[in-house]
C-alpha positions in Angstrom: 0.2 -0.1 0.1 1.2 3.4 -1.0 -0.5 6.8 0.5 0.6 10.1 -1.0 -1.0 13.5 0.6 -0.1 17.2 -0.3 -1.2 19.6 2.2 -1.5 23.7 2.4 -2.5 24.8 5.6 -2.2 28.4 7.2 1.2 29.1 8.8 0.0 28.7 12.4 1.0 27.0 15.4 -2.7 25.1 15.5 -1.7 23.6 11.9 0.8 21.5 13.1 -0.8 18.9 15.1 -3.2 18.5 12.5 -0.4 17.6 9.8 1.2 15.5 12.6 -2.3 13.3 13.0 -2.7 13.1 9.4 0.8 11.2 9.2 0.1 9.2 12.4 -3.2 8.0 10.2 -1.2 7.2 7.0 1.7 5.6 9.0 -1.0 3.3 10.6 -2.6 2.6 7.3 0.8 1.4 6.1 1.2 -0.6 9.1 4.7 0.9 10.1 6.0 0.2 13.4 5.3 2.5 16.4 9.0 3.6 16.9 9.3 4.5 13.0 6.4 6.5 13.6 7.3 8.4 16.7 10.3 9.3 14.7 8.8 10.5 11.8 6.2 12.2 13.8 8.8 14.3 15.9 10.8 15.2 12.6 7.5 16.6 11.1 6.6 18.4 13.9 9.8 19.8 13.9 9.8 21.1 10.4 6.7 22.4 10.8 7.4 24.3 13.8 10.3 25.7 12.0 8.3 27.2 9.4 5.9 28.6 11.8 8.4 30.3 13.9 11.4 31.3 11.2 9.5 31.8 7.8 9.3 35.2 7.6 6.5 36.3 5.2 5.1 32.8 4.8 1.4 32.6 4.9 1.3 28.9 4.6 2.9 25.3 5.4 3.0 22.9 2.2 3.6 19.1 3.2 3.8 16.4 0.9 3.7 12.9 2.3 4.4 9.8 0.5 4.0 6.6 2.8 4.6 3.3 1.8 5.2 0.1 3.9 8.8 0.3 3.5 9.7 4.1 3.3 8.2 7.3 3.9 9.2 10.5 2.2 8.7 13.9 3.5 8.8 17.6 2.1 8.0 20.7 4.3 8.0 23.8 2.3 7.0 27.5 2.9 6.9 30.4 0.6 8.7 32.7 2.9 11.8 35.0 2.8 14.0 32.0 3.2 17.2 31.5 5.0 21.0 30.4 4.4 20.8 26.6 4.8 24.9 26.7 5.5 23.9 28.4 8.6 21.6 25.8 10.1 23.4 24.1 12.7 22.7 22.2 16.0 21.8 24.1 19.1 24.0 26.1 21.1 25.5 24.3 24.1 23.0 24.7 27.3 20.4 26.1 24.9 16.9 24.9 24.9 16.1 26.1 21.3 17.6 25.4 18.0 17.0 21.8 18.0 14.8 21.2 15.2 17.1 20.5 12.3 19.4 18.6 14.8 16.4 16.2 15.5 15.3 15.7 12.2 19.0 15.0 10.9 19.2 12.1 13.7 15.8 10.5 13.3 15.9 10.6 9.6 17.5 9.9 6.2 18.5 11.8 3.0 17.9 15.0 4.8 18.1 17.9 2.1 17.3 21.8 2.4 16.9 24.3 -0.2 16.0 28.0 0.3 16.0 31.2 -2.1 15.7 34.9 -0.9 11.8 35.7 -1.5 10.9 32.2 -3.1 10.8 30.2 0.3 12.3 27.1 1.9 12.0 23.3 1.4 13.3 20.5 3.8 13.1 16.9 2.6 13.6 14.0 4.8 13.1 10.0 4.5 13.0 7.1 6.8 13.4 3.8 5.6 11.7 0.7 7.2 13.4 -2.6 7.5 9.7 -4.5 7.6 6.6 -3.4 8.4 4.5 -4.3 11.9 1.0 -4.1 12.2 0.0 -1.7 14.8 
């Protein structure tokens, strides 16, 4: 089974749990393990929260979910001002903020970021699943 969804929701904090629930439903339908699901939900939440907090000028969050029994690919994009991906590092020591991209990289595979001034940003990440488990 394969499920593909394309979402465009307002750039506001209330959109993030909605996107997360839709991913959880798709993962459940494809019988992915709970551990893989939690990793993907957290990575997706961080990517969407980054749009809400940092995508100056954006009015929406766009998410593409492609969920299959052996892998999941996610794109999160915005139509904001953009940023320099080379400056996106990990959190500063002792800082409670700035962990989003660090967590996405730790919890997923094939992480790619693209951004252009006044054209928005895109983060792509995937997770391979060795074997599906019925929930």
